[in-house]
C-alpha positions as CSV (number, residue, x, y, z in Angstrom):
1,M,153.0,134.9,120.8
2,F,155.1,133.4,118.0
3,A,157.9,132.2,120.3
4,K,155.4,130.5,122.6
5,T,153.6,128.8,119.7
6,L,157.0,127.5,118.5
7,A,157.7,126.1,121.9
8,F,154.4,124.2,121.9
9,L,155.2,123.0,118.4
10,K,158.6,121.8,119.3
11,K,157.2,119.9,122.3
12,D,154.5,118.2,120.1
13,F,157.0,117.4,117.4
14,L,159.4,115.7,119.9
15,M,156.5,113.6,121.3
16,E,155.2,112.6,117.8
17,S,158.6,111.8,116.5
18,S,159.1,109.3,119.3
19,Y,156.4,107.1,117.7
20,R,157.8,107.0,114.1
21,M,155.7,104.0,113.0
22,S,152.5,105.9,113.7
23,F,153.1,108.0,110.6
24,F,153.2,105.0,108.3
25,F,150.2,103.3,110.0
26,N,148.3,106.6,109.4
27,I,149.0,106.5,105.7
28,F,148.1,102.9,105.5
29,G,144.8,103.7,107.3
30,I,144.0,106.4,104.8
31,L,144.6,104.0,101.9
32,V,142.4,101.3,103.5
33,S,139.7,103.9,104.0
34,I,139.9,105.1,100.4
35,L,139.8,101.5,99.1
36,N,136.6,100.9,101.2
37,Y,134.9,103.8,99.4
38,Y,136.2,102.6,96.0
39,F,134.6,99.2,96.3
40,I,131.4,100.6,97.8
41,D,131.3,102.8,94.6
42,K,131.7,99.7,92.5
43,L,128.8,97.9,94.2
44,F,126.3,100.7,94.9
45,G,127.6,103.9,93.2
46,S,125.3,103.7,90.3
47,K,122.3,104.1,92.6
48,L,123.6,107.4,93.9
49,V,124.3,109.0,90.4
50,P,120.9,110.9,90.4
51,H,121.8,112.5,93.7
52,L,125.2,113.6,92.5
53,S,124.2,115.3,89.3
54,A,124.6,118.8,90.9
55,F,128.3,118.0,91.4
56,G,129.0,116.2,88.1
57,V,131.0,113.3,89.7
58,N,130.6,109.7,90.7
59,Y,130.2,108.5,94.3
60,F,133.9,107.7,94.8
61,S,135.1,111.1,93.8
62,Y,132.4,112.7,96.0
63,V,133.1,110.7,99.1
64,L,136.9,110.9,98.8
65,L,136.9,114.7,98.6
66,S,134.3,115.1,101.4
67,T,136.0,112.6,103.7
68,A,139.4,114.3,103.2
69,F,137.9,117.7,103.7
70,F,135.9,116.6,106.8
71,G,139.0,115.1,108.3
72,Y,140.9,118.3,107.8
73,V,138.4,120.8,109.1
74,G,137.3,118.4,111.8
75,V,140.7,118.9,113.5
76,G,139.2,122.0,115.0
77,L,136.3,120.1,116.5
78,G,138.3,117.4,118.3
79,S,141.8,118.8,118.8
80,F,141.0,121.4,121.5
81,S,139.3,119.0,123.9
82,E,141.8,116.2,123.1
83,R,144.8,118.4,123.8
84,I,143.2,119.8,127.0
85,R,142.6,116.3,128.2
86,A,146.1,115.2,127.3
87,E,147.6,118.1,129.2
88,Q,145.5,117.2,132.2
89,R,146.8,113.6,132.2
90,Q,150.3,114.7,131.8
91,G,150.0,117.2,134.7
92,T,151.0,120.2,132.6
93,L,147.7,121.9,132.1
94,E,147.8,123.9,135.3
95,V,151.3,125.2,134.6
96,V,150.4,126.2,131.0
97,L,147.1,128.0,131.9
98,L,148.6,129.8,135.0
99,S,151.5,131.1,132.9
100,P,151.3,134.8,131.7
101,T,150.0,133.8,128.3
102,R,146.7,134.9,126.7
103,A,144.0,132.2,126.4
104,S,143.8,132.7,122.7
105,T,147.6,132.1,122.3
106,I,147.3,128.9,124.3
107,L,144.3,127.6,122.3
108,F,146.0,128.3,119.0
109,S,149.3,126.7,120.2
110,L,147.5,123.6,121.4
111,V,145.9,122.9,118.1
112,F,148.7,124.0,115.7
113,W,150.5,120.7,115.6
114,N,147.2,118.8,114.9
115,L,146.6,121.2,112.0
116,I,150.0,120.4,110.5
117,L,149.2,116.6,110.8
118,A,145.8,117.2,109.2
119,T,147.5,119.0,106.3
120,I,149.8,116.1,105.8
121,D,146.8,113.7,105.7
122,M,145.1,116.0,103.2
123,L,148.1,115.9,101.0
124,V,148.2,112.1,101.2
125,Y,144.5,111.9,100.2
126,I,145.2,114.2,97.2
127,A,148.3,112.2,96.2
128,L,146.5,108.9,96.3
129,A,143.5,110.3,94.5
130,V,145.6,111.8,91.6
131,F,148.4,109.2,91.2
132,L,146.6,105.9,92.2
133,F,143.0,106.5,91.3
134,K,143.6,109.1,88.4
135,M,141.0,111.6,89.7
136,D,140.6,114.8,87.9
137,F,141.0,118.1,89.8
138,T,141.6,120.3,86.8
139,H,138.3,122.2,87.3
140,I,139.1,123.3,90.8
141,N,138.7,127.0,91.7
142,I,141.6,127.4,94.0
143,F,140.6,130.8,95.5
144,S,137.1,129.6,96.3
145,T,138.5,126.4,97.9
146,I,140.9,128.4,100.1
147,V,138.1,130.7,101.3
148,I,135.8,127.7,102.0
149,F,138.5,126.1,104.1
150,I,139.0,129.2,106.2
151,L,135.2,129.7,106.6
152,T,134.8,126.1,107.7
153,I,137.7,125.8,110.0
154,A,136.5,128.9,112.0
155,P,133.1,127.5,113.2
156,F,134.5,124.0,113.7
157,S,137.3,125.5,115.8
158,A,134.7,127.4,117.8
159,L,132.7,124.3,118.4
160,G,136.0,122.6,119.5
161,I,136.7,125.3,122.0
162,I,133.3,124.9,123.5
163,S,133.9,121.2,123.8
164,A,137.2,122.0,125.5
165,S,135.3,124.2,127.9
166,F,133.2,121.3,129.1
167,I,136.4,119.3,129.6
168,M,137.8,122.1,131.8
169,I,134.8,122.1,134.1
170,F,133.5,118.5,134.0
171,K,136.7,116.7,133.1
172,Q,135.1,113.6,131.5
173,G,132.0,115.2,130.2
174,N,132.1,116.4,126.6
175,P,128.5,116.3,125.1
176,V,129.2,118.9,122.4
177,G,132.0,116.9,120.8
178,W,130.2,113.6,121.1
179,I,126.9,114.8,119.6
180,L,128.5,116.7,116.8
181,G,131.0,114.0,115.9
182,M,128.2,111.4,115.7
183,V,125.6,113.5,113.9
184,E,127.5,115.7,111.5
185,G,129.2,112.8,109.6
186,L,125.9,111.0,109.3
187,I,123.6,113.7,108.1
188,G,126.0,116.5,107.0
189,G,126.6,115.0,103.5
190,V,130.1,113.6,104.3
191,Y,129.5,110.0,103.3
192,F,126.6,110.5,100.9
193,P,124.6,113.5,99.6
194,I,121.9,114.7,102.0
195,T,119.3,114.2,99.3
196,V,119.2,110.5,100.0
197,L,117.9,111.3,103.5
198,P,114.3,111.6,104.5
199,H,112.9,115.1,104.3
200,W,113.0,115.8,108.0
201,L,116.6,114.8,108.3
202,Q,117.5,117.1,105.3
203,V,115.9,119.9,107.3
204,L,117.9,119.0,110.4
205,A,121.1,118.9,108.3
206,K,120.7,122.6,107.5
207,V,121.4,123.3,111.2
208,F,125.0,122.1,110.9
209,P,127.8,124.1,109.2
210,I,129.3,121.0,107.7
211,T,126.3,120.6,105.3
212,Y,127.1,123.9,103.6
213,A,130.8,123.3,103.7
214,I,130.6,120.0,102.0
215,E,128.3,121.3,99.3
216,A,130.5,124.3,98.7
217,I,133.8,122.3,98.5
218,Q,132.3,119.8,96.1
219,L,131.1,122.6,93.8
220,A,134.4,124.6,94.0
221,V,136.6,121.6,93.4
222,H,134.6,119.6,90.9
223,K,132.8,122.3,89.0
224,G,135.0,125.3,89.6
225,Y,132.4,127.5,91.2
226,S,133.4,131.1,92.1
227,L,132.5,132.8,95.3
228,D,129.7,134.7,93.5
229,Q,128.1,131.3,92.7
230,L,128.7,130.1,96.3
231,W,127.4,133.2,98.0
232,R,124.7,131.3,99.9
233,Q,127.0,128.6,101.3
234,T,129.8,130.9,102.2
235,G,127.5,133.5,103.7
236,I,126.0,130.9,106.0
237,L,129.4,129.7,107.0
238,L,130.5,133.3,107.7
239,L,127.4,133.7,109.9
240,F,128.2,130.6,111.8
241,S,131.7,131.9,112.4
242,I,130.5,135.4,113.6
243,I,128.2,133.8,116.1
244,L,130.3,130.8,117.3
245,L,133.8,132.3,117.6
246,P,132.9,135.0,120.3
247,L,130.7,132.5,122.1
248,S,133.5,129.9,122.2
249,L,136.0,132.4,123.6
250,L,133.5,133.5,126.3
251,S,132.8,129.9,127.2
252,F,136.5,129.0,127.5
253,T,137.3,132.2,129.5
254,F,134.4,131.3,131.9
255,S,135.5,127.7,132.3
256,L,139.1,128.8,132.9
257,R,138.1,131.2,135.6
258,K,135.8,128.6,137.3
259,A,138.5,126.0,137.2
260,R,141.0,128.4,138.7
261,K,138.6,129.4,141.4
262,D,137.8,125.8,142.2
263,G,141.4,124.8,142.1
264,S,140.6,122.0,139.7
265,L,143.0,122.8,136.8
266,G,145.3,119.9,137.8
267,Q,142.5,117.4,138.2
268,Y,141.4,114.9,135.6
């Protein structure tokens, strides 16, 4: 498995390194995004202070952390379908999936490079927050933060695999990724705390794992909460993982078998 993952990683690195300017444009994009939130905080941040009392931060600190976190864990949601689609366009998907390699190894290898890029983005967010905007992360509970990352990446990756399953069968159709991408950022507490939403939207937000993940990461980083204090959020994230991970592997196995049977692996 390790050798095959390295082969995928080498291929992705060679492709990415051929577009060297994209790395600098990405950093510039992150900076522009942060500046947008900074000036929004200057204009309207005071109105959100009552909704942020549980986290003990201003709006800018809240949204910078949640955006960076959502961008990192969201790699699992979009990467699988994006990479499957890219392999289809390049004409390499059929060769990869027909090789004597386990489906789980292929899935992990496809998303591994995107995870590395997301880690770099996260480090850029942290560096800008600390050195340019003088944000304080001294209260962070590192162990809780790591556990929250793991428990959040797992269900997001599962949802991403389900999205990839739709791509395998329907080629262009990917309703799971589209719906989740649109809805979770809006009502999951990424750009503002969910308490600003109408009551019925707050109830709907409880359906999505990102709601519990954002709440947990804010409390772990800004208030230093331990896992004992975050038992509700981490327990729900674990439950999402237990349900979604087996379901996602079953859906991908089914879609792979169907595509092989229909002879449509090379179609896009």
